[in-house]
C-alpha positions, 0 to 999 in steps of 0.5 A, spaced: 500 500 500 502 506 498 505 511 503 501 515 507 505 522 507 503 529 511 507 535 508 508 540 514 512 544 519 512 539 525 509 544 529 504 545 526 496 544 530 491 542 524 497 537 522 498 534 528 491 533 529 490 529 522 497 525 524 494 523 531 487 520 527 492 516 523 496 513 529 489 512 532 486 507 526 493 505 526 496 507 520 503 508 517 505 515 516 510 520 515 511 527 516 514 530 510 517 537 514 515 542 508 514 550 510 508 553 507 508 556 501 514 551 499 514 549 492 512 541 495 506 544 498 504 549 492 504 543 488 498 540 492 495 547 495 495 553 491 494 556 497 500 554 501 497 553 507 499 546 511 498 540 511 497 537 505 496 529 504 499 524 499 498 517 499 500 515 492 495 519 487 491 522 492 493 529 494 488 532 498 489 540 502 485 543 507 485 539 514 478 537 514 478 533 509 485 529 509 481 527 516 476 525 512 480 522 507 483 517 513 477 516 516 474 512 510 481 510 507 482 506 512 481 500 517 481 501 524 476 504 530 472 510 527 472 517 530 467 520 525 460 517 529 455 514 524 449 518 527 447 524 525 446 528 531 453 525 534 457 527 528 453 534 527 456 536 534 462 533 532 462 537 526 461 542 530 467 543 534 472 541 527 469 548 524 468 552 531 476 550 532 478 552 525 475 559 525 474 561 532 478 557 537 485 556 532 484 564 531 485 567 537 489 562 541 495 560 535 495 566 531 493 572 536 495 570 543 501 564 541 504 568 536 505 574 540 510 570 543 513 566 538 512 572 533 512 577 537 513 583 531 517 586 536 523 591 536 527 587 541 523 580 540 520 580 548 512 578 546 507 583 544 504 584 551 499 589 546 496 583 542 497 580 548 492 584 552 488 584 546 486 577 546 487 574 552 479 575 555 478 571 549 482 566 550 480 565 557 472 564 555 474 560 550 478 555 554 473 556 560 468 554 555 471 548 553 473 546 561 464 545 562 463 542 555 468 536 557 466 535 565 468 529 566 468 526 559 470 528 552 468 534 547 462 529 544 460 525 549 464 520 552 467 517 546 474 520 544 472 523 536 476 527 530 473 533 535 479 532 541 483 531 536 481 536 532 483 541 539 488 538 543 494 540 539 492 547 540 490 546 547 496 543 548 500 550 546 496 553 551 499 550 556 505 553 554 504 559 555 504 564 562 497 567 561 493 561 558 497 556 562 495 559 568 488 559 566 488 551 563 490 550 571 485 552 574 479 549 569 479 542 573 476 539 568 480 541 562 486 539 566 483 531 566 481 532 560 488 533 557 492 529 562 488 524 560 489 525 551 496 526 554 496 519 556 494 516 549 500 513 545 497 518 538 498 524 543 506 522 545 508 520 537 505 526 534 508 531 539 512 537 536 519 539 537 519 544 543 521 550 539 514 554 538 
């Protein structure tokens, strides 16, 4: 069978989500380190965003589409429920992450530390102060949603894999780390996923 290749920078939260899905299904998956807008990436996605996927002659961009392909193309456990209402809740979380949570937590807040754009390279406090209330609201909302289970009931689904890489980064920064620590449900939830082999095997380099 052809090799499943995910092309992305190793630190990408979106790439980690689909790599976790492959790991959970027992599908060998190679991470090919390619930067956004690099030639190999643009050969698949004209928009240059990562991750992109290759599997034999199949080439796909957009994380949700990649996840759907991995789920359908390979045997193993299923992480997208068949029940319409439950499936819709999974999609709700996947969409919310792509359109709101990632934008606030990663593109605004985390990037204020990683790519601050300040003259001396110090964290961009103006950006941090401007978005930390939204980060807090979002983390507390997730804390309430997971309860003592997962995002969608008591089963581990792709919704959890979609959010987990972003949530894992939130533990690395001062303000968000303190918020996560104060959220008992969220902390227990993340500890539970931390223990999964799929989380361990896809853990990105410490830098970023």
